[in-house]
mmJSON file of the N, C-alpha and C atoms, coordinates in Angstrom:
{"data_MODEL":{"atom_site":{
"group_PDB":["ATOM","ATOM","ATOM","ATOM","ATOM","ATOM","ATOM","ATOM","ATOM","ATOM","ATOM","ATOM","ATOM","ATOM","ATOM","ATOM","ATOM","ATOM","ATOM","ATOM","ATOM","ATOM","ATOM","ATOM","ATOM","ATOM","ATOM","ATOM","ATOM","ATOM","ATOM","ATOM","ATOM","ATOM","ATOM","ATOM","ATOM","ATOM","ATOM","ATOM","ATOM","ATOM","ATOM","ATOM","ATOM","ATOM","ATOM","ATOM","ATOM","ATOM","ATOM","ATOM","ATOM","ATOM","ATOM","ATOM","ATOM","ATOM","ATOM","ATOM","ATOM","ATOM","ATOM","ATOM","ATOM","ATOM","ATOM","ATOM","ATOM","ATOM","ATOM","ATOM","ATOM","ATOM","ATOM","ATOM","ATOM","ATOM","ATOM","ATOM","ATOM","ATOM","ATOM","ATOM","ATOM","ATOM","ATOM","ATOM","ATOM","ATOM","ATOM","ATOM","ATOM","ATOM","ATOM","ATOM","ATOM","ATOM","ATOM","ATOM","ATOM","ATOM","ATOM","ATOM","ATOM","ATOM","ATOM","ATOM","ATOM","ATOM","ATOM","ATOM","ATOM","ATOM","ATOM","ATOM","ATOM","ATOM","ATOM","ATOM","ATOM","ATOM","ATOM","ATOM","ATOM","ATOM","ATOM","ATOM","ATOM","ATOM","ATOM","ATOM","ATOM","ATOM","ATOM","ATOM","ATOM","ATOM","ATOM","ATOM","ATOM","ATOM","ATOM","ATOM","ATOM","ATOM","ATOM","ATOM","ATOM","ATOM","ATOM","ATOM","ATOM","ATOM","ATOM","ATOM","ATOM","ATOM","ATOM","ATOM","ATOM","ATOM","ATOM","ATOM","ATOM","ATOM","ATOM","ATOM","ATOM","ATOM","ATOM","ATOM","ATOM","ATOM","ATOM","ATOM","ATOM","ATOM","ATOM","ATOM","ATOM","ATOM","ATOM","ATOM","ATOM","ATOM","ATOM","ATOM","ATOM","ATOM","ATOM","ATOM","ATOM","ATOM","ATOM","ATOM","ATOM","ATOM","ATOM","ATOM","ATOM","ATOM","ATOM","ATOM","ATOM","ATOM","ATOM","ATOM","ATOM","ATOM"],
"id":[1,2,3,4,5,6,7,8,9,10,11,12,13,14,15,16,17,18,19,20,21,22,23,24,25,26,27,28,29,30,31,32,33,34,35,36,37,38,39,40,41,42,43,44,45,46,47,48,49,50,51,52,53,54,55,56,57,58,59,60,61,62,63,64,65,66,67,68,69,70,71,72,73,74,75,76,77,78,79,80,81,82,83,84,85,86,87,88,89,90,91,92,93,94,95,96,97,98,99,100,101,102,103,104,105,106,107,108,109,110,111,112,113,114,115,116,117,118,119,120,121,122,123,124,125,126,127,128,129,130,131,132,133,134,135,136,137,138,139,140,141,142,143,144,145,146,147,148,149,150,151,152,153,154,155,156,157,158,159,160,161,162,163,164,165,166,167,168,169,170,171,172,173,174,175,176,177,178,179,180,181,182,183,184,185,186,187,188,189,190,191,192,193,194,195,196,197,198,199,200,201,202,203,204,205,206,207,208,209,210],
"type_symbol":["N","C","C","N","C","C","N","C","C","N","C","C","N","C","C","N","C","C","N","C","C","N","C","C","N","C","C","N","C","C","N","C","C","N","C","C","N","C","C","N","C","C","N","C","C","N","C","C","N","C","C","N","C","C","N","C","C","N","C","C","N","C","C","N","C","C","N","C","C","N","C","C","N","C","C","N","C","C","N","C","C","N","C","C","N","C","C","N","C","C","N","C","C","N","C","C","N","C","C","N","C","C","N","C","C","N","C","C","N","C","C","N","C","C","N","C","C","N","C","C","N","C","C","N","C","C","N","C","C","N","C","C","N","C","C","N","C","C","N","C","C","N","C","C","N","C","C","N","C","C","N","C","C","N","C","C","N","C","C","N","C","C","N","C","C","N","C","C","N","C","C","N","C","C","N","C","C","N","C","C","N","C","C","N","C","C","N","C","C","N","C","C","N","C","C","N","C","C","N","C","C","N","C","C","N","C","C","N","C","C"],
"label_atom_id":["N","CA","C","N","CA","C","N","CA","C","N","CA","C","N","CA","C","N","CA","C","N","CA","C","N","CA","C","N","CA","C","N","CA","C","N","CA","C","N","CA","C","N","CA","C","N","CA","C","N","CA","C","N","CA","C","N","CA","C","N","CA","C","N","CA","C","N","CA","C","N","CA","C","N","CA","C","N","CA","C","N","CA","C","N","CA","C","N","CA","C","N","CA","C","N","CA","C","N","CA","C","N","CA","C","N","CA","C","N","CA","C","N","CA","C","N","CA","C","N","CA","C","N","CA","C","N","CA","C","N","CA","C","N","CA","C","N","CA","C","N","CA","C","N","CA","C","N","CA","C","N","CA","C","N","CA","C","N","CA","C","N","CA","C","N","CA","C","N","CA","C","N","CA","C","N","CA","C","N","CA","C","N","CA","C","N","CA","C","N","CA","C","N","CA","C","N","CA","C","N","CA","C","N","CA","C","N","CA","C","N","CA","C","N","CA","C","N","CA","C","N","CA","C","N","CA","C","N","CA","C","N","CA","C","N","CA","C","N","CA","C","N","CA","C"],
"label_alt_id":[null,null,null,null,null,null,null,null,null,null,null,null,null,null,null,null,null,null,null,null,null,null,null,null,null,null,null,null,null,null,null,null,null,null,null,null,null,null,null,null,null,null,null,null,null,null,null,null,null,null,null,null,null,null,null,null,null,null,null,null,null,null,null,null,null,null,null,null,null,null,null,null,null,null,null,null,null,null,null,null,null,null,null,null,null,null,null,null,null,null,null,null,null,null,null,null,null,null,null,null,null,null,null,null,null,null,null,null,null,null,null,null,null,null,null,null,null,null,null,null,null,null,null,null,null,null,null,null,null,null,null,null,null,null,null,null,null,null,null,null,null,null,null,null,null,null,null,null,null,null,null,null,null,null,null,null,null,null,null,null,null,null,null,null,null,null,null,null,null,null,null,null,null,null,null,null,null,null,null,null,null,null,null,null,null,null,null,null,null,null,null,null,null,null,null,null,null,null,null,null,null,null,null,null,null,null,null,null,null,null],
"label_comp_id":["UNK","UNK","UNK","UNK","UNK","UNK","UNK","UNK","UNK","UNK","UNK","UNK","UNK","UNK","UNK","UNK","UNK","UNK","UNK","UNK","UNK","UNK","UNK","UNK","UNK","UNK","UNK","UNK","UNK","UNK","UNK","UNK","UNK","UNK","UNK","UNK","UNK","UNK","UNK","UNK","UNK","UNK","UNK","UNK","UNK","UNK","UNK","UNK","UNK","UNK","UNK","UNK","UNK","UNK","UNK","UNK","UNK","UNK","UNK","UNK","UNK","UNK","UNK","UNK","UNK","UNK","UNK","UNK","UNK","UNK","UNK","UNK","UNK","UNK","UNK","UNK","UNK","UNK","UNK","UNK","UNK","UNK","UNK","UNK","UNK","UNK","UNK","UNK","UNK","UNK","UNK","UNK","UNK","UNK","UNK","UNK","UNK","UNK","UNK","UNK","UNK","UNK","UNK","UNK","UNK","UNK","UNK","UNK","UNK","UNK","UNK","UNK","UNK","UNK","UNK","UNK","UNK","UNK","UNK","UNK","UNK","UNK","UNK","UNK","UNK","UNK","UNK","UNK","UNK","UNK","UNK","UNK","UNK","UNK","UNK","UNK","UNK","UNK","UNK","UNK","UNK","UNK","UNK","UNK","UNK","UNK","UNK","UNK","UNK","UNK","UNK","UNK","UNK","UNK","UNK","UNK","UNK","UNK","UNK","UNK","UNK","UNK","UNK","UNK","UNK","UNK","UNK","UNK","UNK","UNK","UNK","UNK","UNK","UNK","UNK","UNK","UNK","UNK","UNK","UNK","UNK","UNK","UNK","UNK","UNK","UNK","UNK","UNK","UNK","UNK","UNK","UNK","UNK","UNK","UNK","UNK","UNK","UNK","UNK","UNK","UNK","UNK","UNK","UNK","UNK","UNK","UNK","UNK","UNK","UNK"],
"label_asym_id":["A","A","A","A","A","A","A","A","A","A","A","A","A","A","A","A","A","A","A","A","A","A","A","A","A","A","A","A","A","A","A","A","A","A","A","A","A","A","A","A","A","A","A","A","A","A","A","A","A","A","A","A","A","A","A","A","A","A","A","A","A","A","A","A","A","A","A","A","A","A","A","A","A","A","A","A","A","A","A","A","A","A","A","A","A","A","A","A","A","A","A","A","A","A","A","A","A","A","A","A","A","A","A","A","A","A","A","A","A","A","A","A","A","A","A","A","A","A","A","A","A","A","A","A","A","A","A","A","A","A","A","A","A","A","A","A","A","A","A","A","A","A","A","A","A","A","A","A","A","A","A","A","A","A","A","A","A","A","A","A","A","A","A","A","A","A","A","A","A","A","A","A","A","A","A","A","A","A","A","A","A","A","A","A","A","A","A","A","A","A","A","A","A","A","A","A","A","A","A","A","A","A","A","A","A","A","A","A","A","A"],
"label_entity_id":["1","1","1","1","1","1","1","1","1","1","1","1","1","1","1","1","1","1","1","1","1","1","1","1","1","1","1","1","1","1","1","1","1","1","1","1","1","1","1","1","1","1","1","1","1","1","1","1","1","1","1","1","1","1","1","1","1","1","1","1","1","1","1","1","1","1","1","1","1","1","1","1","1","1","1","1","1","1","1","1","1","1","1","1","1","1","1","1","1","1","1","1","1","1","1","1","1","1","1","1","1","1","1","1","1","1","1","1","1","1","1","1","1","1","1","1","1","1","1","1","1","1","1","1","1","1","1","1","1","1","1","1","1","1","1","1","1","1","1","1","1","1","1","1","1","1","1","1","1","1","1","1","1","1","1","1","1","1","1","1","1","1","1","1","1","1","1","1","1","1","1","1","1","1","1","1","1","1","1","1","1","1","1","1","1","1","1","1","1","1","1","1","1","1","1","1","1","1","1","1","1","1","1","1","1","1","1","1","1","1"],
"label_seq_id":[1,1,1,2,2,2,3,3,3,4,4,4,5,5,5,6,6,6,7,7,7,8,8,8,9,9,9,10,10,10,11,11,11,12,12,12,13,13,13,14,14,14,15,15,15,16,16,16,17,17,17,18,18,18,19,19,19,20,20,20,21,21,21,22,22,22,23,23,23,24,24,24,25,25,25,26,26,26,27,27,27,28,28,28,29,29,29,30,30,30,31,31,31,32,32,32,33,33,33,34,34,34,35,35,35,36,36,36,37,37,37,38,38,38,39,39,39,40,40,40,41,41,41,42,42,42,43,43,43,44,44,44,45,45,45,46,46,46,47,47,47,48,48,48,49,49,49,50,50,50,51,51,51,52,52,52,53,53,53,54,54,54,55,55,55,56,56,56,57,57,57,58,58,58,59,59,59,60,60,60,61,61,61,62,62,62,63,63,63,64,64,64,65,65,65,66,66,66,67,67,67,68,68,68,69,69,69,70,70,70],
"pdbx_PDB_ins_code":[null,null,null,null,null,null,null,null,null,null,null,null,null,null,null,null,null,null,null,null,null,null,null,null,null,null,null,null,null,null,null,null,null,null,null,null,null,null,null,null,null,null,null,null,null,null,null,null,null,null,null,null,null,null,null,null,null,null,null,null,null,null,null,null,null,null,null,null,null,null,null,null,null,null,null,null,null,null,null,null,null,null,null,null,null,null,null,null,null,null,null,null,null,null,null,null,null,null,null,null,null,null,null,null,null,null,null,null,null,null,null,null,null,null,null,null,null,null,null,null,null,null,null,null,null,null,null,null,null,null,null,null,null,null,null,null,null,null,null,null,null,null,null,null,null,null,null,null,null,null,null,null,null,null,null,null,null,null,null,null,null,null,null,null,null,null,null,null,null,null,null,null,null,null,null,null,null,null,null,null,null,null,null,null,null,null,null,null,null,null,null,null,null,null,null,null,null,null,null,null,null,null,null,null,null,null,null,null,null,null],
"Cartn_x":[14.359,13.644,11.69,11.486,10.002,9.498,8.212,7.874,7.388,7.444,7.536,8.451,9.873,10.748,11.174,10.821,10.584,9.574,8.461,7.043,7.731,7.822,9.19,10.358,10.917,12.408,11.562,10.375,9.693,9.564,8.656,8.061,9.118,10.305,11.368,11.596,11.6,12.336,13.897,13.979,15.224,15.436,16.633,16.963,17.825,18.91,19.924,19.744,20.522,21.179,19.669,19.954,19.612,17.482,17.73,16.073,16.25,16.267,16.107,14.499,13.726,12.632,11.447,12.47,11.36,11.37,10.462,10.466,11.99,12.247,12.927,12.252,11.355,10.997,10.773,10.868,10.671,12.405,12.884,14.274,15.181,15.388,15.661,17.072,17.364,17.543,18.975,19.712,20.82,20.728,20.565,20.752,20.869,20.259,20.331,21.7,22.255,23.669,24.974,24.309,25.621,26.017,24.827,25.375,25.814,25.549,26.095,27.448,27.896,29.432,29.855,29.243,30.237,30.53,29.34,29.065,28.592,26.964,25.701,25.947,25.845,26.168,26.181,26.578,26.629,25.456,24.678,23.539,22.796,20.73,20.259,19.661,20.223,19.48,20.97,21.65,22.951,21.73,21.461,20.616,19.619,18.945,17.686,17.225,18.665,18.988,19.342,20.516,20.913,20.077,18.689,17.296,16.635,16.38,15.771,16.741,18.096,18.91,18.893,18.415,18.114,16.359,15.59,14.063,13.698,15.063,14.645,16.027,16.955,17.378,16.691,16.213,14.619,13.468,13.152,11.885,11.019,11.626,9.94,9.14,9.705,9.229,7.53,7.168,5.737,5.118,5.68,5.016,4.663,5.133,4.995,4.995,4.287,4.019,2.838,1.68,0.688,0.943,1.721,2.292,2.522,3.158,3.466,2.159,2.766,2.274,1.917,1.038,0.95,1.718],
"Cartn_y":[13.329,12.047,12.01,11.002,11.239,10.112,10.421,9.864,8.283,7.961,6.62,5.383,6.639,5.688,5.752,6.323,6.213,5.45,5.485,3.943,3.025,2.841,1.524,1.275,2.093,1.961,1.664,2.704,1.921,0.825,-0.089,-1.261,-2.132,-1.988,-3.517,-4.233,-5.687,-6.424,-5.838,-6.306,-6.588,-8.115,-7.998,-9.24,-10.542,-10.115,-10.697,-10.538,-10.899,-11.298,-11.08,-10.503,-10.597,-10.112,-9.752,-8.75,-9.021,-9.634,-10.449,-11.028,-10.295,-10.594,-9.335,-8.705,-7.29,-6.416,-4.867,-3.9,-2.453,-2.571,-1.1,-0.286,-0.34,1.105,1.078,-1.187,-1.895,-1.72,-1.745,-2.172,-1.643,-1.797,-0.96,0.477,1.558,2.231,2.053,0.867,0.663,-0.364,-0.443,-1.189,-0.752,-0.283,1.575,1.331,2.428,3.398,2.628,0.992,0.087,-0.137,-0.38,0.646,1.403,2.296,3.836,3.814,3.164,3.426,2.638,0.709,0.202,-0.004,1.059,1.291,0.525,1.281,0.451,-0.523,-1.786,-2.036,-1.691,-2.275,-1.045,-1.804,-0.563,-0.685,-0.35,-0.577,0.023,0.193,-1.185,-1.59,-0.432,-0.492,1.021,1.697,2.122,3.593,4.316,3.18,2.524,2.021,2.073,1.781,3.4,3.55,5.104,6.003,5.886,6.593,6.184,5.33,4.306,5.043,5.145,6.085,7.711,7.81,9.087,8.958,8.707,9.164,8.129,8.059,7.151,8.514,8.845,10.164,11.155,11.568,12.733,12.32,11.37,10.544,10.915,9.841,9.954,8.729,8.15,6.545,6.912,7.93,7.914,7.549,9.47,9.531,9.269,8.15,7.238,5.285,5.584,3.88,3.483,4.882,4.79,4.169,4.156,4.207,2.902,1.904,0.532,0.276,-1.373,-1.894,-3.529,-4.413,-5.28,-6.433],
"Cartn_z":[125.929,126.062,125.769,125.337,124.397,125.485,125.134,126.377,126.716,125.393,124.89,125.457,125.391,125.108,127.997,128.178,129.275,129.741,128.813,130.099,128.958,127.693,128.038,129.37,129.456,130.092,131.742,132.246,134.004,133.506,132.765,132.16,132.004,131.707,131.193,132.153,131.725,132.801,133.68,134.67,134.694,134.542,132.947,132.269,133.488,134.483,135.053,136.575,137.321,138.258,139.756,140.304,142.511,141.667,140.888,140.73,139.204,139.018,137.747,138.016,136.58,137.083,137.262,138.393,138.265,137.723,138.001,136.409,137.095,135.791,136.536,138.063,136.833,138.167,140.049,139.705,141.366,141.904,140.622,141.701,142.71,143.946,145.155,144.608,145.461,144.549,145.391,146.537,146.12,145.482,144.489,144.065,142.913,142.385,140.83,141.502,142.726,143.341,143.334,143.746,142.72,141.85,140.691,138.587,138.793,139.441,138.956,139.292,140.725,141.279,140.115,139.66,139.002,137.605,136.94,136.183,134.97,134.223,133.839,132.868,132.793,131.924,129.61,129.213,127.695,126.917,126.306,125.347,125.686,125.501,126.083,127.372,127.929,129.097,130.08,130.232,130.494,130.786,128.836,129.915,130.67,130.626,130.772,132.761,132.978,133.644,134.668,133.852,134.766,134.523,133.314,134.036,134.799,134.944,136.818,138.172,137.404,139.209,139.37,138.262,137.81,138.683,138.095,138.482,140.348,141.433,142.297,142.785,142.938,142.945,143.074,142.222,142.301,143.264,143.998,143.953,143.039,142.149,140.892,140.994,141.481,141.591,141.541,142.806,142.391,141.639,141.603,140.106,138.105,137.959,137.042,137.795,138.496,139.724,139.02,137.961,137.971,135.855,135.115,134.044,133.867,134.567,135.48,134.602,134.206,133.164,134.45,133.615,134.743,133.582],
"occupancy":[1.0,1.0,1.0,1.0,1.0,1.0,1.0,1.0,1.0,1.0,1.0,1.0,1.0,1.0,1.0,1.0,1.0,1.0,1.0,1.0,1.0,1.0,1.0,1.0,1.0,1.0,1.0,1.0,1.0,1.0,1.0,1.0,1.0,1.0,1.0,1.0,1.0,1.0,1.0,1.0,1.0,1.0,1.0,1.0,1.0,1.0,1.0,1.0,1.0,1.0,1.0,1.0,1.0,1.0,1.0,1.0,1.0,1.0,1.0,1.0,1.0,1.0,1.0,1.0,1.0,1.0,1.0,1.0,1.0,1.0,1.0,1.0,1.0,1.0,1.0,1.0,1.0,1.0,1.0,1.0,1.0,1.0,1.0,1.0,1.0,1.0,1.0,1.0,1.0,1.0,1.0,1.0,1.0,1.0,1.0,1.0,1.0,1.0,1.0,1.0,1.0,1.0,1.0,1.0,1.0,1.0,1.0,1.0,1.0,1.0,1.0,1.0,1.0,1.0,1.0,1.0,1.0,1.0,1.0,1.0,1.0,1.0,1.0,1.0,1.0,1.0,1.0,1.0,1.0,1.0,1.0,1.0,1.0,1.0,1.0,1.0,1.0,1.0,1.0,1.0,1.0,1.0,1.0,1.0,1.0,1.0,1.0,1.0,1.0,1.0,1.0,1.0,1.0,1.0,1.0,1.0,1.0,1.0,1.0,1.0,1.0,1.0,1.0,1.0,1.0,1.0,1.0,1.0,1.0,1.0,1.0,1.0,1.0,1.0,1.0,1.0,1.0,1.0,1.0,1.0,1.0,1.0,1.0,1.0,1.0,1.0,1.0,1.0,1.0,1.0,1.0,1.0,1.0,1.0,1.0,1.0,1.0,1.0,1.0,1.0,1.0,1.0,1.0,1.0,1.0,1.0,1.0,1.0,1.0,1.0],
"B_iso_or_equiv":[0.0,0.0,0.0,0.0,0.0,0.0,0.0,0.0,0.0,0.0,0.0,0.0,0.0,0.0,0.0,0.0,0.0,0.0,0.0,0.0,0.0,0.0,0.0,0.0,0.0,0.0,0.0,0.0,0.0,0.0,0.0,0.0,0.0,0.0,0.0,0.0,0.0,0.0,0.0,0.0,0.0,0.0,0.0,0.0,0.0,0.0,0.0,0.0,0.0,0.0,0.0,0.0,0.0,0.0,0.0,0.0,0.0,0.0,0.0,0.0,0.0,0.0,0.0,0.0,0.0,0.0,0.0,0.0,0.0,0.0,0.0,0.0,0.0,0.0,0.0,0.0,0.0,0.0,0.0,0.0,0.0,0.0,0.0,0.0,0.0,0.0,0.0,0.0,0.0,0.0,0.0,0.0,0.0,0.0,0.0,0.0,0.0,0.0,0.0,0.0,0.0,0.0,0.0,0.0,0.0,0.0,0.0,0.0,0.0,0.0,0.0,0.0,0.0,0.0,0.0,0.0,0.0,0.0,0.0,0.0,0.0,0.0,0.0,0.0,0.0,0.0,0.0,0.0,0.0,0.0,0.0,0.0,0.0,0.0,0.0,0.0,0.0,0.0,0.0,0.0,0.0,0.0,0.0,0.0,0.0,0.0,0.0,0.0,0.0,0.0,0.0,0.0,0.0,0.0,0.0,0.0,0.0,0.0,0.0,0.0,0.0,0.0,0.0,0.0,0.0,0.0,0.0,0.0,0.0,0.0,0.0,0.0,0.0,0.0,0.0,0.0,0.0,0.0,0.0,0.0,0.0,0.0,0.0,0.0,0.0,0.0,0.0,0.0,0.0,0.0,0.0,0.0,0.0,0.0,0.0,0.0,0.0,0.0,0.0,0.0,0.0,0.0,0.0,0.0,0.0,0.0,0.0,0.0,0.0,0.0],
"pdbx_formal_charge":[null,null,null,null,null,null,null,null,null,null,null,null,null,null,null,null,null,null,null,null,null,null,null,null,null,null,null,null,null,null,null,null,null,null,null,null,null,null,null,null,null,null,null,null,null,null,null,null,null,null,null,null,null,null,null,null,null,null,null,null,null,null,null,null,null,null,null,null,null,null,null,null,null,null,null,null,null,null,null,null,null,null,null,null,null,null,null,null,null,null,null,null,null,null,null,null,null,null,null,null,null,null,null,null,null,null,null,null,null,null,null,null,null,null,null,null,null,null,null,null,null,null,null,null,null,null,null,null,null,null,null,null,null,null,null,null,null,null,null,null,null,null,null,null,null,null,null,null,null,null,null,null,null,null,null,null,null,null,null,null,null,null,null,null,null,null,null,null,null,null,null,null,null,null,null,null,null,null,null,null,null,null,null,null,null,null,null,null,null,null,null,null,null,null,null,null,null,null,null,null,null,null,null,null,null,null,null,null,null,null],
"auth_seq_id":[1,1,1,2,2,2,3,3,3,4,4,4,5,5,5,6,6,6,7,7,7,8,8,8,9,9,9,10,10,10,11,11,11,12,12,12,13,13,13,14,14,14,15,15,15,16,16,16,17,17,17,18,18,18,19,19,19,20,20,20,21,21,21,22,22,22,23,23,23,24,24,24,25,25,25,26,26,26,27,27,27,28,28,28,29,29,29,30,30,30,31,31,31,32,32,32,33,33,33,34,34,34,35,35,35,36,36,36,37,37,37,38,38,38,39,39,39,40,40,40,41,41,41,42,42,42,43,43,43,44,44,44,45,45,45,46,46,46,47,47,47,48,48,48,49,49,49,50,50,50,51,51,51,52,52,52,53,53,53,54,54,54,55,55,55,56,56,56,57,57,57,58,58,58,59,59,59,60,60,60,61,61,61,62,62,62,63,63,63,64,64,64,65,65,65,66,66,66,67,67,67,68,68,68,69,69,69,70,70,70],
"auth_comp_id":["UNK","UNK","UNK","UNK","UNK","UNK","UNK","UNK","UNK","UNK","UNK","UNK","UNK","UNK","UNK","UNK","UNK","UNK","UNK","UNK","UNK","UNK","UNK","UNK","UNK","UNK","UNK","UNK","UNK","UNK","UNK","UNK","UNK","UNK","UNK","UNK","UNK","UNK","UNK","UNK","UNK","UNK","UNK","UNK","UNK","UNK","UNK","UNK","UNK","UNK","UNK","UNK","UNK","UNK","UNK","UNK","UNK","UNK","UNK","UNK","UNK","UNK","UNK","UNK","UNK","UNK","UNK","UNK","UNK","UNK","UNK","UNK","UNK","UNK","UNK","UNK","UNK","UNK","UNK","UNK","UNK","UNK","UNK","UNK","UNK","UNK","UNK","UNK","UNK","UNK","UNK","UNK","UNK","UNK","UNK","UNK","UNK","UNK","UNK","UNK","UNK","UNK","UNK","UNK","UNK","UNK","UNK","UNK","UNK","UNK","UNK","UNK","UNK","UNK","UNK","UNK","UNK","UNK","UNK","UNK","UNK","UNK","UNK","UNK","UNK","UNK","UNK","UNK","UNK","UNK","UNK","UNK","UNK","UNK","UNK","UNK","UNK","UNK","UNK","UNK","UNK","UNK","UNK","UNK","UNK","UNK","UNK","UNK","UNK","UNK","UNK","UNK","UNK","UNK","UNK","UNK","UNK","UNK","UNK","UNK","UNK","UNK","UNK","UNK","UNK","UNK","UNK","UNK","UNK","UNK","UNK","UNK","UNK","UNK","UNK","UNK","UNK","UNK","UNK","UNK","UNK","UNK","UNK","UNK","UNK","UNK","UNK","UNK","UNK","UNK","UNK","UNK","UNK","UNK","UNK","UNK","UNK","UNK","UNK","UNK","UNK","UNK","UNK","UNK","UNK","UNK","UNK","UNK","UNK","UNK"],
"auth_asym_id":["A","A","A","A","A","A","A","A","A","A","A","A","A","A","A","A","A","A","A","A","A","A","A","A","A","A","A","A","A","A","A","A","A","A","A","A","A","A","A","A","A","A","A","A","A","A","A","A","A","A","A","A","A","A","A","A","A","A","A","A","A","A","A","A","A","A","A","A","A","A","A","A","A","A","A","A","A","A","A","A","A","A","A","A","A","A","A","A","A","A","A","A","A","A","A","A","A","A","A","A","A","A","A","A","A","A","A","A","A","A","A","A","A","A","A","A","A","A","A","A","A","A","A","A","A","A","A","A","A","A","A","A","A","A","A","A","A","A","A","A","A","A","A","A","A","A","A","A","A","A","A","A","A","A","A","A","A","A","A","A","A","A","A","A","A","A","A","A","A","A","A","A","A","A","A","A","A","A","A","A","A","A","A","A","A","A","A","A","A","A","A","A","A","A","A","A","A","A","A","A","A","A","A","A","A","A","A","A","A","A"],
"auth_atom_id":["N","CA","C","N","CA","C","N","CA","C","N","CA","C","N","CA","C","N","CA","C","N","CA","C","N","CA","C","N","CA","C","N","CA","C","N","CA","C","N","CA","C","N","CA","C","N","CA","C","N","CA","C","N","CA","C","N","CA","C","N","CA","C","N","CA","C","N","CA","C","N","CA","C","N","CA","C","N","CA","C","N","CA","C","N","CA","C","N","CA","C","N","CA","C","N","CA","C","N","CA","C","N","CA","C","N","CA","C","N","CA","C","N","CA","C","N","CA","C","N","CA","C","N","CA","C","N","CA","C","N","CA","C","N","CA","C","N","CA","C","N","CA","C","N","CA","C","N","CA","C","N","CA","C","N","CA","C","N","CA","C","N","CA","C","N","CA","C","N","CA","C","N","CA","C","N","CA","C","N","CA","C","N","CA","C","N","CA","C","N","CA","C","N","CA","C","N","CA","C","N","CA","C","N","CA","C","N","CA","C","N","CA","C","N","CA","C","N","CA","C","N","CA","C","N","CA","C","N","CA","C","N","CA","C","N","CA","C","N","CA","C","N","CA","C"],
"pdbx_PDB_model_num":[1,1,1,1,1,1,1,1,1,1,1,1,1,1,1,1,1,1,1,1,1,1,1,1,1,1,1,1,1,1,1,1,1,1,1,1,1,1,1,1,1,1,1,1,1,1,1,1,1,1,1,1,1,1,1,1,1,1,1,1,1,1,1,1,1,1,1,1,1,1,1,1,1,1,1,1,1,1,1,1,1,1,1,1,1,1,1,1,1,1,1,1,1,1,1,1,1,1,1,1,1,1,1,1,1,1,1,1,1,1,1,1,1,1,1,1,1,1,1,1,1,1,1,1,1,1,1,1,1,1,1,1,1,1,1,1,1,1,1,1,1,1,1,1,1,1,1,1,1,1,1,1,1,1,1,1,1,1,1,1,1,1,1,1,1,1,1,1,1,1,1,1,1,1,1,1,1,1,1,1,1,1,1,1,1,1,1,1,1,1,1,1,1,1,1,1,1,1,1,1,1,1,1,1,1,1,1,1,1,1]
}}}
């Protein structure tokens, strides 16, 4: 994974659902766990959500938070 793909993923806005409008990095961990159990959506968004699941699972969100864009 390259740096730009990671930065793009953490700054992607959730386009639907209960947390629409939130940056993927700011999604609650239980929501990402639910997606992991149900299956991530197909395509780029699904890949980004899977990445955010791994970030949360490994406790890396505080390290990546400075990369969030307003």
